[in-house]
N, C-alpha and C positions, 0 to 999 in steps of 0.2 A: 483867760482862754475860753471864752464863751463859745459854744458850738452852734449857737443860734443867733438870729439877728433881733429876736424878741428879748426884751429885758427879763431876766430870770428872776422868779420870785425870791430865791434864796439871797439874791444880792441886796434885798432890803435890809438883810442881817449882815452878811459877810463882806458886801462891798460898801458898806456905810463908812462915812468919814467921821472923825471926831470920837467922842467918848463912847458912843453906842457901838460903833464898829469895834473899837478896841475891846470893849467888854465881850462881844459876841466872839471875836476871833481869838483873844487871849485865853479865855477858859476853855475853848475847844483844844487849844494847843497842848493842854496837860496830858492828852491822849497820845501824843507823840506824832501828830500829823505834820507832814512836811510843809514848808511854806506855800507851795504852788497849789495845794488843794483849795485854797480860798481865792484862786486867780479868776473866779467867774465860772467854773465849770458847773454842770448841774449837779444838785444834791438830791440823792435817791433815799427816800426813807424806806426802811424795811420793817413793817409792822408785824411783830411775832406774837402769837398766842401760845408760845412755849410755856409749859408749867409741868412739873412733876405730879400736880394734882390732876393733870389731864393727860392720862396715859396715851390717848390717841395722838397727842401733839408733843410727846416728850422728846421727840427727835428733831424738832424744827430749828433748833440752834445750829445744828450740822447743816440743815437745808439752807439756812440763812448765810452760811459761809459760801456755799456754792453760788448763791445769788450774788454776794459781794464780789466774787471772782469776775462775773461777768460785767458787773458794774465798773470796777476798777479797770478792766482791760478795755472798757469803752470810753476811759478817760473821765469818769464821773466819780463823786464821792459818795459812797454808800454809808449810811448811818442807821444802825439797828436800834428799834425801841420796842419796849414790850407794851401789849394791849391785854386787857382783861382776858383770863383764859377761862373757858366754860367747859368743865369736864362732866359730860354726860354720865359716866359711870358712877360719879361720887357725890356730885352736887345735889343738895336739897333745898327747897322742895322740888325744883326743876330748873334746868339750865334756861327754859323759855322765860322765866321771871327775869333773867339777867341779859337776854339777847339784846334788848333795847338799851341797857346800860352800857354793854360793850359797844353798841353802835355810837352811843352818844360820846363815849370816852374817845373812840377812834377819830370821830370827826373833830373833837376839839383838839386832840394831839396833832392831828394832820394839818389843821388851820393854824395852830399856835406856833407851829415850828418852822424853820427856814428849808422848806422841802419844795422840790420842783415836780416830783413824781414819787409814785409809792408803789412798792411791791407788798402784797397782803399775804401773809403765811398762815394758813388755817388748816383745819382737818376735821375735828370733832364737830359734830352736828351744827351747833348754834354759832360756831366761830366763823364759818364761811359767810352765812347770810348777815351776821352782825357786823363784820368788817366791811362787807360790801354796801351795807346800809349807810355807815358812817362815812366811807369814801364817797358815796354817791352824793351826799350832801355837801361836800366840798368841791368835788369835780375837778380834781388834777388828773393828769395822765396816771393810769392806774392798771396795775396787772396783778392777777392772783396766781399764786402757787400752792396747791393743796398738798398734804403730806403724804397722801397715798394709804391704800388699804394694807392690812396684815397679810401675810401668806395664809393660805388655806389652813383651817384646823384639821388635825388628823386624830381620829379616834377609832381604835379597833378595826383598822383595815378600810376606813372610809373618811371622807371629807365632812367636816362639820363647820357650821357657820355661826358666827358671833349673833347674839341676840335670838335669831331664828330658832336654833337648837337650844338656847337657854329656855325659851317658852316651851318647846317640845319636851325636853328632858324633865323639866320641873313638873309638868302636867302629867307625864308618865310616871314620875315618882309618886305624885298624889293619888293616881290611880292605882298604885300598887305594882306596876309593871317595871320599875327600876328601882334600884335600892339607893340609899345615901351614898354609899361607897362608889357605885357606878357613876353618880353625878360628880362626885368629888374627883374622879379620874377624868372625866370628860372636861372638868373645869380646868384642870391642868394642861390639857391637850388643845384647848380651843384657841388661846391667844399665845402664839409661838414666835411672834416677831413684833417689831415696831409697826406702828400704823394704826389707821382707824378700822372700824367694822369692816369685814371683807364680804358681807352680805350686801344686797341692795337696799341697805338701810338709808337712814336720812344722811349720814356722812357720805357715803358713796354717792347717793343720789344728788347732793348738792355739789359734789365734786364734778359730776357729769353735767349738772346744770350750768355750773360756771364755765365748763368748757362749751357748752351748747350756746349760752349767752354770748360767747366770744371774748369773755375776760380772762381765760386761761389759754395758754398755748395749746395748740392741737396735740392730742396724744398723751396729755398729762394726767387725765382724770383717773385712769385704771391702773397705771403702773403701780406695782407694790411699792410700799415704803422704802424697802431694803433693796430695790433694784437699783443699780448704778445709773441706768438711764434717767431715772427721776432726778438725780443730781445733775446729770448732764443738761436736762431740761431746765432746772432751777438756774444753772449757769447761763443758759440761753435766754431765760427770763431776764437776768440782770443786764445783758446786752440790749434786749428789746426795749426795756422800760427807759433806757437812755435815748434810744432813737424816737420813742413815743413823745419824750419831752421835746426833742428837736422838731418833730412834726406837730406838736400841740395837739396830739390825738388824746382828748380828754375822755373821761368815763362816759360822759352824756353822749359822745358820738358814737360809742360802741353799744351802750344799753338803750337801744331805741324800741319801738313797739315790734319791729321785725325780730329783734333778738329775743324779746319776751315770747313771741309766737313759736320761735324755733325751740326754745327751751321748754315750753309746755308740751310741744309735740314729742321732743326727745325723751321727756319725762314719761309720757305714755308708752313709748316704744320699748323703754328699758324696764317698765314696770316699777317706776320710782315711788318713793314715799309720798303719802299724802301731806306730809309737812312741807313739801315743796310749794304747795299752794299758798300757805300762809306766808312763807318767806318771799316767794315772787311777788306777791301782792305788797308786802311792805317794801321791797326794794323798788318796785315801780313807783310807789307813792313818794320816795325820796326824789324821784327825777320829773315827777309830773307826767309820767307815761300812763295813758289811759289803760287800765287792766282791771277787769272784774271777775268775781267768782264764776259767772257764767261761761267766760272764755275758756276755763279748764275743762268744760264739758264739750262746748261747741267745737272748739279747735282740734279736739282728739277724737271725734266721732269716726273719723275715716283712718285713724292710726291703729295698726295692729301692734300687739306686743311681741316684739322679736327676740328679745334677750332672755334666756332661760336661766335665771338667776334666783337664789334664795331672796325672799321668802316665797315668792310664787313659783319658783322652779327648782332646779337641781343644782346648778354650778355656783361658782363664787367669782369675786372680782378678779382674783389672779388668772382664772380660765378666761374672763372677758378680755383681760389685757392680751394674753397670748392669742386669743382669737382675732384680734385686730383693734379692740378698744372702741372708743367712741368714734373715731373716724370712720371705721368700717360700719358701724351701725347707722351713722348719719348718711353715708353713701348709699345705704339700702333704702332710706326713707327720703332721698334727695328730692323727689317729686313733690314732697310736702314741705319742704323748707324754703326759706328765703335765701338762695344761694348767692345773691350778690351782696348780702350783708358783710361789711368790712369788720374784721376782728382785731384784737390786740396784736396779732401776728403781723399786721399790716396788709394781709391779704384778705381775700373774700372767703366765704364758707366753701364756695366751689374749688377754689385753689387749695385750700386746706385739706379737702377730702378727696382730691382727684387721684391721688395715687395709693389711696387706702385699699387694702385687700382683707377678705375674711379668711381665716385659716381653720375654723372649726364650725361647721353649720349646725352642730349640736348646740352650741352656745349662742350664735347669732343666726337666726333664721331669715327668711327673705320675705318680701311682700306677698308673693305667691304661696309660701309655705311658712307662715309665722308660727311662733310658739302658741300664741293665743289670738283669736280674731280681733278685728277692730271693735273697739268699745269695751276693752277689758281693764282700761286704766281707771283713773279716778273720775267718778260722776258726781254731779251735783243735784241733790235732792231738795224740794221745797214742798211746802204744805202747811197745815195748820199747826204742826209740830215744830216746823222750822221755816218761818216766814222769810227770813234772811239767807236761809240755805244751811245745808249739811253736806258732808262729803262721805263717800264710801269708795274703797278700793275693790272693784269687781275682781280682779284677779287673785285677790286674797280671801273672798268670800266663797261660800258654798252655793252651788247653782240653784239648789232647790229651795233656798232661803231668800232669793232675790225678789220673790213675790210672796209676802207673808203676812198673816194677820194673827196676832195672838195677844193674851193677856199681859199686862205689864206687871213686873215686879220691881218695885221702886225703892231706891236707897238714896237718902239726901247726902251721903258721904261715901266716898269710895272705900274708906276704912270700915264702914258698917258692912258694905257687901263683902269684902274679903274675910271679914270675921265671921260672916254667915256662910260663905261659900262652902266650907267643909262640914257644915251641919247635915247629918244624914237624913234629917227630918225637914229640911227645907222644902217648902212647898213650891216645887218647880218642876216642869215637864220640858220636853223638847220643844213645844209650842210657845212656852214662856218668852217674853221679851224683857231682858234685864235692861232697867233704866237707872242710870247714875246721874244724879244732879249736882250742881255746884262744883264742877271741876273745870270751868272755863277759865278765860284770861283773869277776869276779875275774881271769880269765886273761890279759887283754890287757895292763894292766888298763883297766877303764873301759867296756867294752861298746860297741865302735866301730861305726860304719856301714860295715862291710866285707862284709856278707852279700850285697848284690847284686854279687858278685865278677864281674870281666869274663869274657867268653866266651873259650875258647881260640881264638887267631887261626886255627888250622887249620880249625875248624868254621865261623867267620866267612866265610873264603873260599870255603867250600863252600855259603855261602848259609843256614847254620843259625844263628838268632839267639837261640834259647833252649834251655835244657836245665835239668834239676833241680839245684839247689844247695842244700846243707844246712850250716848252721853254728849256733853258739851266739851269733852276732853279730846286731846290729841292721842295718837296711837304711834308707838315706835315703828320707824320704818322697817324694822326686821320683823315686824309682828304679822299676824294673820288672822283671819276669821271674819265673820259677817258683822262687821263693826261700823255702825253709823257714827261719825265723829263731827266735831266742830259745830254742833247744833247752835244756831244763832237766831235771835238773841239767846244768850246763856241764861240758865236759871237764876243766877244771882242778881241779874238786873230785871228780873221779872219776865223773861221770856216764857213762852208756852210750856217749855220743859219743866218749869217750876210748878206747873199746875197738875202734872201727871200723878194720878194715884194708883196703887196697886189695885189690879182688877180691871182697869180701863182697857179697852181694846186700842191697839196700836197697829196701823198698817203700813208696811213698807213695799213700794212697788218700783223697783228700780227701772223697768222698761218705761214706765210712765213718769219717772223722775219725781216720785211723790213720797212724801212722809207725813202721815196724818194721824192725829189723835181723835178717835171716834167717839167724842163725848159731846153732848148737847151744849150748844152755845150758851144757853141759859145756866147751866151748871157751871161752865167755865167762868162766866162772868161772877158768880157766886164765889168761886175759889179765888179769882183775881181780886175782888173786893177784900177777902180776908187775908190775902198774901202780905206778909212782912218782909222787908229787905233784911238781909243778914247784917250782923254788925261788921264794921270796916275791919279788914284783917290786921291793920296796924295803925298807930297813932303817930308814927315818926318815920323818918328815913326813907329809903328807897321804895320799900313795900308800899308806904302810904302815897308817894308820889305816882307809883306805877298803877296802883288800884284806883286812883282818882282820875288817871288820864288815859288808860289803856283802851283802845279801840276793840271793837268785836272781831271775831275770827274772819268774818267776811270782808273785813277791810285790812287784814294783815296783822292784827294785834300790835301795831306800833304804838307809841304814844301820840296823842293828838297833836301836841305841840311840836314833835320831831318830823311831822310829815313836811316834805319839801326840803330846802337846803338854804344855806347862808353863804355859798360861795367860798372862794379861795383868796380873797383880797387880804394881804397881811394886816394883822391887827395892829393897833398903836404901840408906840415904843414903850418898853418896861422899865426904862431908867432915864 
């Protein structure tokens, strides 16, 4: 009952004659499938990152059932399979250490099995880009369904947001303005339902980015995880992936340069996470789409920030959904988008957003009356301290610190700074620039979210809530502050960040897009000659493989040998 004139990939398995066909069909029958499911119909893989160790994704088995309904009613065979789950709240040292491992696993699972199309179920920060990277390297018809955000947190009569209020409350407790009991109460009130972070953190950002790329059905990104409409959209996704197989609409036909440009501009308009930079660079690298760090600055120069969500604003994802969600936002910035780009819906961006309306202008502004002016998104800084670039989220920073020169206070490990941050005698002022080294892709290892490092207690007690902080680390998408991130090359490979010493003057000039270490070149040469690389972080296993092959932040921090793809040709027989 093949629905397409093309030979289906799955028929290499289920349509085979002789011993191999017998083996492939016979063992699948122990699950109780009827005879006709092997009649040549498309086989749809449902890759799920469900895990109880990943609270953001703990409901994805239910979402998979909704996808299966759509696949079955379209006459295809759905087969669910697990992929590595990366739980941001609990995994150590950082889920970013394992994003590339998830991508490698997903790629190999998709290629090794009798699949004609794939639905990717994700939610937590790295599960979305990891699955997309892996699927891109195979290039089958592919559609993503993200799990959706939690409902708004509720604490003492007001809404609170995951991550953002964690940082705020714990800093208030360190300053003596909140008690431990207050924080314990807030902890209970923050996560009230299934779903990922409901602030515009990395999980929500990547869900919106997936929709802006065109790999998720329109209207999917913002709906709360517990909203019945999300399950209806998942069922629609099950129907649509079957049609994509019939049309041979492969991932490479969706993830074009135009798609990435749309996603970058949308990320600026929503006030999205700086983590989108490293993930989009890595996804583009799997497809051979030309994308550079500079694109994230130049493409967003004219894009105002329209969405008033934490951490830069007031509201949360539930409010964004009810205000009209991403289609309403994209309609507002339609003049900046590639409207003829065809998405997984089978329709163009213009078609997807034509009927969208905004129902709350406090949440989604207009081009004429934005929440923040153009240039409030992620900017790229270069200079003697970051020859390959660094990033800073303007909307999360303090305006008075966007041009700043101050003496460095340097720590070569984040643990050393955290231990010192509560010292009442720490030699620090509001002008000090905190510099943390060795927290990049290779150095930690894994590129952790420690770049929004806590403020020194001494300054908090003086009422100072922000200062310039520089590192080769990432920052949580829920975080805020004047934090220069992703400094490349990182300290652990001998980048200039490794040469900074306490007392050196550092200059940040965001309008000029510069980041400089004001030290004489002869002195830097002396330090460079004396610098010794750190010991490898591991002698075996994944961490060794990762540390030996990970690319720098400006290249997406993928593994060098994973860039590109190997296609979807069925492998050789197994028996």
